[in-house]
N, CA, C and O of each residue as an XYZ file, in Angstrom:
464
protein
N      16.838     -3.849     13.736
C      16.852     -2.543     13.980
C      15.513     -1.883     14.275
O      14.613     -1.979     13.441
N      15.346     -1.291     15.292
C      13.995     -0.591     15.709
C      13.611      0.569     14.794
O      14.523      1.325     14.462
N      12.499      0.784     14.386
C      12.032      1.850     13.549
C      10.991      2.727     14.459
O      10.272      2.215     15.317
N      11.013      3.933     14.190
C       9.858      4.769     14.807
C       8.441      4.134     14.370
O       7.536      3.899     15.171
N       8.382      3.888     12.963
C       7.182      3.499     12.366
C       7.351      2.266     11.426
O       8.195      2.283     10.530
N       6.555      1.219     11.640
C       6.477      0.173     10.663
C       5.199      0.085     10.047
O       4.192     -0.215     10.688
N       5.199      0.379      8.617
C       4.024      0.189      7.717
C       3.842     -1.210      7.348
O       4.785     -1.884      6.935
N       2.686     -1.659      7.481
C       2.409     -3.011      7.234
C       1.640     -3.041      5.857
O       0.500     -2.579      5.823
N       2.170     -3.522      4.814
C       1.559     -3.657      3.507
C       2.103     -2.632      2.480
O       2.289     -1.466      2.829
N       2.365     -3.058      1.197
C       2.874     -2.162      0.264
C       1.832     -1.998     -0.853
O       2.125     -1.916     -2.046
N       0.680     -1.959     -0.390
C      -0.452     -1.543     -1.473
C      -0.799     -0.110     -1.342
O      -0.006      0.673     -0.820
N      -1.801      0.214     -1.736
C      -2.138      1.758     -1.812
C      -2.025      2.333     -0.529
O      -1.390      3.381     -0.417
N      -2.641      1.706      0.636
C      -2.512      2.234      1.878
C      -1.122      2.433      2.386
O      -0.755      3.463      2.952
N      -0.351      1.372      2.150
C       1.218      1.374      2.667
C       1.990      2.439      1.926
O       2.784      3.170      2.519
N       1.786      2.517      0.781
C       2.434      3.527     -0.094
C       2.090      4.809      0.168
O       2.978      5.661      0.225
N       0.777      5.138      0.364
C       0.246      6.430      0.853
C       0.837      6.886      2.185
O       1.214      8.039      2.395
N       0.887      5.880      3.074
C       1.468      6.175      4.372
C       2.949      6.488      4.291
O       3.364      7.421      4.978
N       3.732      5.854      3.580
C       5.165      6.036      3.370
C       5.353      7.379      2.760
O       6.285      8.066      3.178
N       4.640      7.799      1.896
C       4.733      9.192      1.369
C       4.391     10.200      2.289
O       5.115     11.187      2.422
N       3.263     10.033      2.997
C       2.881     10.939      3.959
C       3.857     11.080      5.148
O       4.025     12.145      5.744
N       4.488      9.926      5.447
C       5.673     10.156      6.651
C       6.706     10.891      6.096
O       7.235     11.762      6.787
N       7.134     10.660      4.807
C       8.187     11.558      4.274
C       7.901     12.915      4.235
O       8.688     13.784      4.611
N       6.708     13.131      3.754
C       6.082     14.633      3.771
C       6.200     15.239      5.056
O       6.576     16.411      5.098
N       5.932     14.610      6.144
C       5.917     14.995      7.585
C       7.389     15.114      8.180
O       7.638     15.545      9.305
N       8.237     14.708      7.342
C       9.652     14.680      7.768
C      10.160     13.476      8.654
O      11.228     13.466      9.267
N       9.252     12.494      8.624
C       9.657     11.147      9.265
C      10.403     10.356      8.463
O       9.804      9.849      7.514
N      11.637     10.098      8.602
C      12.445      9.111      7.733
C      12.689      7.842      8.460
O      13.212      6.936      7.810
N      12.402      7.638      9.666
C      12.734      6.485     10.404
C      11.526      5.469     10.304
O      10.725      5.288     11.221
N      11.494      4.879      9.178
C      10.207      4.030      9.055
C      10.651      2.926      8.027
O      11.605      3.121      7.273
N       9.846      1.635      8.024
C      10.069      0.807      7.199
C       8.859      0.237      6.620
O       7.898      0.194      7.388
N       8.670     -0.253      5.319
C       7.365     -0.849      4.919
C       7.717     -2.277      4.865
O       8.734     -2.643      4.277
N       6.867     -3.157      5.492
C       6.881     -4.527      5.360
C       5.653     -5.202      4.366
O       4.533     -4.709      4.231
N       6.062     -6.237      3.819
C       4.905     -6.889      2.978
C       5.294     -8.363      2.931
O       6.428     -8.771      3.184
N       4.283     -9.109      2.593
C       4.620    -10.616      2.518
C       5.104    -10.967      1.149
O       5.419    -12.128      0.891
N       5.177    -10.014      0.264
C       5.627    -10.361     -1.195
C       6.867     -9.412     -1.350
O       7.204     -8.537     -0.553
N       7.469     -9.746     -2.506
C       8.685     -8.991     -2.982
C       8.496     -7.735     -3.655
O       9.413     -6.931     -3.824
N       7.085     -7.525     -4.115
C       6.856     -6.283     -5.002
C       5.841     -5.547     -4.275
O       5.166     -6.173     -3.457
N       5.624     -4.245     -4.461
C       4.511     -3.524     -4.210
C       3.251     -3.856     -5.046
O       3.288     -4.501     -6.094
N       2.064     -3.322     -4.444
C       0.883     -3.488     -5.343
C      -0.347     -4.127     -4.470
O      -1.506     -3.971     -4.853
N      -0.077     -4.762     -3.430
C      -0.989     -5.163     -2.479
C      -2.029     -6.289     -3.271
O      -1.704     -7.308     -3.881
N      -3.305     -5.759     -3.047
C      -4.427     -6.648     -3.867
C      -4.173     -6.623     -5.206
O      -4.423     -7.667     -5.808
N      -3.727     -5.674     -5.850
C      -3.392     -5.610     -7.306
C      -2.401     -6.455     -7.771
O      -2.551     -6.971     -8.879
N      -1.281     -6.715     -7.023
C      -0.395     -7.515     -7.196
C      -0.658     -8.998     -7.063
O      -0.194     -9.870     -7.798
N      -1.520     -9.182     -5.954
C      -1.792    -10.614     -5.597
C      -2.853    -11.256     -6.543
O      -2.841    -12.480     -6.678
N      -3.738    -10.521     -7.183
C      -4.799    -10.969     -7.814
C      -4.611    -10.811     -9.373
O      -4.162     -9.773     -9.859
N      -4.958    -11.835    -10.078
C      -4.808    -11.869    -11.504
C      -5.637    -12.732    -12.115
O      -5.521    -13.950    -11.981
N      -6.603    -12.131    -12.883
C      -7.523    -12.911    -13.824
C      -7.975    -12.291    -15.088
O      -7.932    -11.063    -15.163
N      -8.386    -12.958    -16.049
C      -8.754    -12.090    -17.259
C      -9.779    -11.092    -16.970
O     -10.769    -11.371    -16.295
N      -9.563     -9.912    -17.474
C     -10.551     -8.847    -17.390
C     -10.522     -8.239    -16.085
O     -11.518     -7.569    -15.813
N      -9.622     -8.313    -15.218
C      -9.583     -7.674    -13.943
C      -9.381     -6.240    -14.165
O      -8.456     -5.804    -14.850
N     -10.315     -5.463    -13.539
C     -10.309     -3.925    -13.708
C     -10.812     -3.487    -12.366
O     -11.329     -4.261    -11.561
N     -10.640     -2.263    -12.176
C     -11.086     -1.531    -10.972
C     -12.588     -1.239    -10.979
O     -13.134     -0.823    -12.001
N     -13.249     -1.453     -9.854
C     -14.782     -1.346     -9.905
C     -15.133      0.024     -9.508
O     -16.325      0.216     -9.266
N     -14.337      0.991     -9.397
C     -14.835      2.295     -8.974
C     -14.159      3.175    -10.037
O     -13.128      2.803    -10.598
N     -14.758      4.356    -10.308
C     -14.158      5.357    -11.329
C     -12.686      5.747    -11.003
O     -12.340      6.165     -9.899
N     -11.896      5.582    -12.007
C     -10.468      5.608    -11.841
C      -9.994      7.023    -11.245
O      -8.956      7.081    -10.586
N     -10.720      8.080    -11.474
C     -10.218      9.271    -11.000
C     -10.370      9.316     -9.371
O      -9.839     10.189     -8.686
N     -11.097      8.351     -8.896
C     -11.074      8.364     -7.308
C     -10.036      7.273     -6.802
O      -9.898      6.956     -5.621
N      -9.389      6.792     -7.782
C      -8.402      5.646     -7.396
C      -6.972      6.291     -7.645
O      -5.998      5.599     -7.941
N      -6.929      7.485     -7.520
C      -5.586      8.332     -7.666
C      -5.466      9.041     -6.303
O      -6.459      9.434     -5.690
N      -4.171      9.191     -5.846
C      -3.983     10.162     -4.762
C      -4.134     11.540     -5.261
O      -3.757     11.896     -6.377
N      -4.790     12.422     -4.254
C      -4.984     13.794     -4.778
C      -3.791     14.549     -5.119
O      -3.845     15.432     -5.976
N      -2.597     14.228     -4.437
C      -1.260     14.890     -4.797
C      -0.628     14.344     -5.913
O       0.437     14.855     -6.261
N      -1.126     13.310     -6.600
C      -0.698     12.751     -7.862
C      -1.620     12.173     -8.781
O      -1.665     10.956     -8.960
N      -2.370     12.999     -9.382
C      -3.423     12.493    -10.296
C      -2.787     11.800    -11.456
O      -1.617     12.035    -11.760
N      -3.494     10.993    -12.078
C      -3.030     10.018    -13.218
C      -3.962     10.178    -14.412
O      -5.180     10.338    -14.335
N      -3.268     10.117    -15.475
C      -4.200     10.058    -16.819
C      -4.548      8.598    -17.177
O      -3.775      7.866    -17.795
N      -5.739      8.243    -16.753
C      -6.135      6.925    -16.951
C      -6.677      6.687    -18.321
O      -7.241      7.575    -18.961
N      -6.496      5.475    -18.758
C      -6.934      5.279    -20.107
C      -8.486      5.007    -20.388
O      -9.001      5.049    -21.505
N      -9.128      4.732    -19.223
C     -10.521      4.510    -19.236
C     -11.073      4.637    -17.750
O     -10.324      4.652    -16.773
N     -12.384      4.722    -17.682
C     -13.122      4.959    -16.453
C     -12.717      3.931    -15.389
O     -12.483      4.255    -14.225
N     -12.652      2.749    -15.824
C     -12.388      1.544    -14.971
C     -11.207      0.761    -15.431
O     -11.296     -0.232    -16.154
N     -10.057      1.279    -14.956
C      -8.576      0.842    -15.637
C      -8.426     -0.580    -15.199
O      -8.909     -1.040    -14.164
N      -7.658     -1.287    -16.145
C      -7.117     -2.698    -15.751
C      -6.064     -2.699    -14.718
O      -5.404     -1.711    -14.395
N      -5.955     -3.912    -14.216
C      -4.848     -4.206    -13.244
C      -3.664     -3.575    -13.605
O      -3.132     -2.761    -12.850
N      -3.157     -3.902    -14.792
C      -1.744     -3.502    -15.214
C      -1.578     -1.990    -15.144
O      -0.520     -1.482    -14.773
N      -2.574     -1.328    -15.485
C      -2.499      0.088    -15.405
C      -2.468      0.762    -14.034
O      -1.931      1.853    -13.844
N      -3.058      0.067    -13.129
C      -3.220      0.300    -11.708
C      -1.800      0.126    -11.072
O      -1.301      0.997    -10.360
N      -1.241     -0.946    -11.348
C       0.143     -1.377    -10.912
C       1.281     -0.353    -11.571
O       2.361     -0.060    -11.059
N       0.809      0.060    -12.700
C       1.893      1.012    -13.459
C       1.903      2.321    -12.655
O       2.923      2.910    -12.299
N       0.514      2.739    -12.391
C       0.546      3.970    -11.562
C       1.335      3.833    -10.088
O       2.084      4.724     -9.686
N       1.116      2.818     -9.467
C       1.806      2.663     -8.065
C       3.434      2.496     -8.411
O       4.273      3.049     -7.700
N       3.738      1.825     -9.364
C       5.292      1.930     -9.538
C       5.687      3.294     -9.884
O       6.672      3.750     -9.304
N       5.065      4.023    -10.750
C       5.424      5.315    -11.143
C       5.579      6.264    -10.013
O       6.531      7.035     -9.892
N       4.456      6.142     -9.094
C       4.404      6.934     -7.936
C       5.628      6.653     -7.117
O       6.339      7.579     -6.726
N       5.874      5.478     -6.864
C       7.051      5.202     -5.948
C       8.378      5.525     -6.586
O       9.318      5.832     -5.853
N       8.529      5.481     -7.881
C       9.741      5.826     -8.667
C       9.862      7.479     -8.382
O      10.935      7.956     -8.013
N       8.762      8.245     -8.570
C       8.747      9.593     -8.409
C       9.043     10.054     -6.953
O       9.886     10.934     -6.780
N       8.462      9.561     -6.016
C       8.589      9.948     -4.594
C       9.701      9.161     -3.779
O       9.949      9.422     -2.602
N      10.263      8.309     -4.411
C      11.450      7.399     -3.653
C      10.725      6.286     -3.150
O       9.653      6.331     -2.547
N      11.483      5.152     -3.484
C      10.808      3.901     -3.035
C      10.724      3.768     -1.555
O      11.673      4.231     -0.920
N       9.764      3.223     -0.910
C       9.771      2.991      0.469
C      10.699      1.939      0.898
O      10.821      0.910      0.234
N      11.393      2.158      2.035
C      12.277      1.212      2.520
C      11.467     -0.004      2.836
O      10.389      0.058      3.427
N      12.018     -1.100      2.427
C      11.453     -2.378      2.606
C      12.252     -3.328      3.411
O      13.468     -3.458      3.269
N      11.528     -3.995      4.267
C      12.334     -5.040      5.031
C      12.193     -6.510      4.349
O      12.513     -7.557      4.911
N      11.695     -6.410      3.127
C      11.689     -7.573      2.323
C      10.392     -8.356      2.646
O       9.422     -7.821      3.183
N      10.440     -9.644      2.287
C       9.310    -10.458      2.643
C       9.065    -10.663      4.037
O       9.935    -11.263      4.668
N       7.916    -10.228      4.700
C       7.654    -10.395      5.954
C       6.274    -11.046      6.089
O       5.325    -10.461      5.566
N       6.065    -12.215      6.747
C       4.679    -12.663      6.964
C       4.414    -12.455      8.515
O       5.210    -12.858      9.363
N       3.129    -11.734      8.844
C       2.848    -11.684     10.158
C       2.225    -12.870     10.555
O       1.322    -13.341      9.863
N       2.653    -13.489     11.735
C       2.088    -14.739     12.216
C       1.094    -14.506     13.430
O       0.498    -15.464     13.922
N       0.943    -13.326     13.860
C       0.086    -13.057     15.117
C      -0.174    -11.491     15.064
O       0.286    -10.709     14.232
N      -0.981    -11.214     16.096
C      -1.419    -10.068     16.312
C      -0.436     -8.924     16.586
O       0.578     -9.194     17.230
N      -0.639     -7.688     16.161
C       0.502     -6.746     16.512
C      -0.002     -5.602     17.370
O      -1.045     -5.040     17.038
N       0.634     -5.233     18.405
C       0.277     -4.093     19.084
C      -0.780     -4.043     20.077
O      -0.651     -3.393     21.115
N      -1.932     -4.780     19.760
C      -3.062     -4.872     20.626
C      -3.444     -6.351     20.973
O      -3.410     -7.239     20.121
N      -3.762     -6.536     22.109
C      -4.199     -7.933     22.343
C      -5.470     -8.265     21.516
O      -6.211     -7.391     21.066
N      -5.678     -9.703     21.338
C      -6.731    -10.133     20.588
C      -8.078     -9.668     21.236
O      -8.218     -9.806     22.451
N      -9.023     -9.150     20.511
C     -10.317     -8.808     20.961
C     -11.398     -9.488     20.141
O     -11.608     -9.203     18.962
N     -12.146    -10.500     20.897
C     -13.247    -11.239     20.282
C     -14.491    -10.514     20.169
O     -14.579     -9.373     20.623
N     -15.452    -11.084     19.601
C     -16.802    -10.467     19.426
C     -17.443    -10.399     20.790
O     -17.469    -11.440     21.447
N     -17.983     -9.259     21.312
C     -18.542     -9.123     22.397
C     -17.515     -8.618     23.627
O     -17.966     -8.158     24.676
N     -16.235     -8.744     23.396
C     -15.163     -8.323     24.266
C     -15.254     -6.859     24.479
O     -15.574     -6.135     23.536
N     -14.984     -6.351     25.701
C     -14.779     -4.934     25.813
C     -13.248     -4.567     25.603
O     -12.296     -5.244     25.991
N     -13.195     -3.328     24.893
C     -11.871     -2.868     24.691
C     -11.205     -2.259     25.956
O     -11.909     -1.536     26.662
N      -9.908     -2.485     26.307
C      -9.376     -2.004     27.472
C      -9.356     -0.548     27.606
O      -8.895     -0.027     28.623
């Protein structure tokens, strides 16, 4: 089924775009990701002591501030924020696990190539 918008990735950017589309009244979209869950980089990476490397207040959407436990929150807290945000705003429609095997929309452009 064709959609007006396809959002690639269910990390911070993809979730933010899905929310922005809803706020703009656009409902004909889908979010695709290579995994079964949201979270992007924070979902995919896991190692002892993994925390955010920028101050946490900068890691919240302006429309949904979060009460972070510390200045550089751990991975689990960041994922909890994303899950809470999606629960509040409505889960983005997902096409399930999708792996992109080639370029999308634009032809491949190499170093030194001129854009059309």
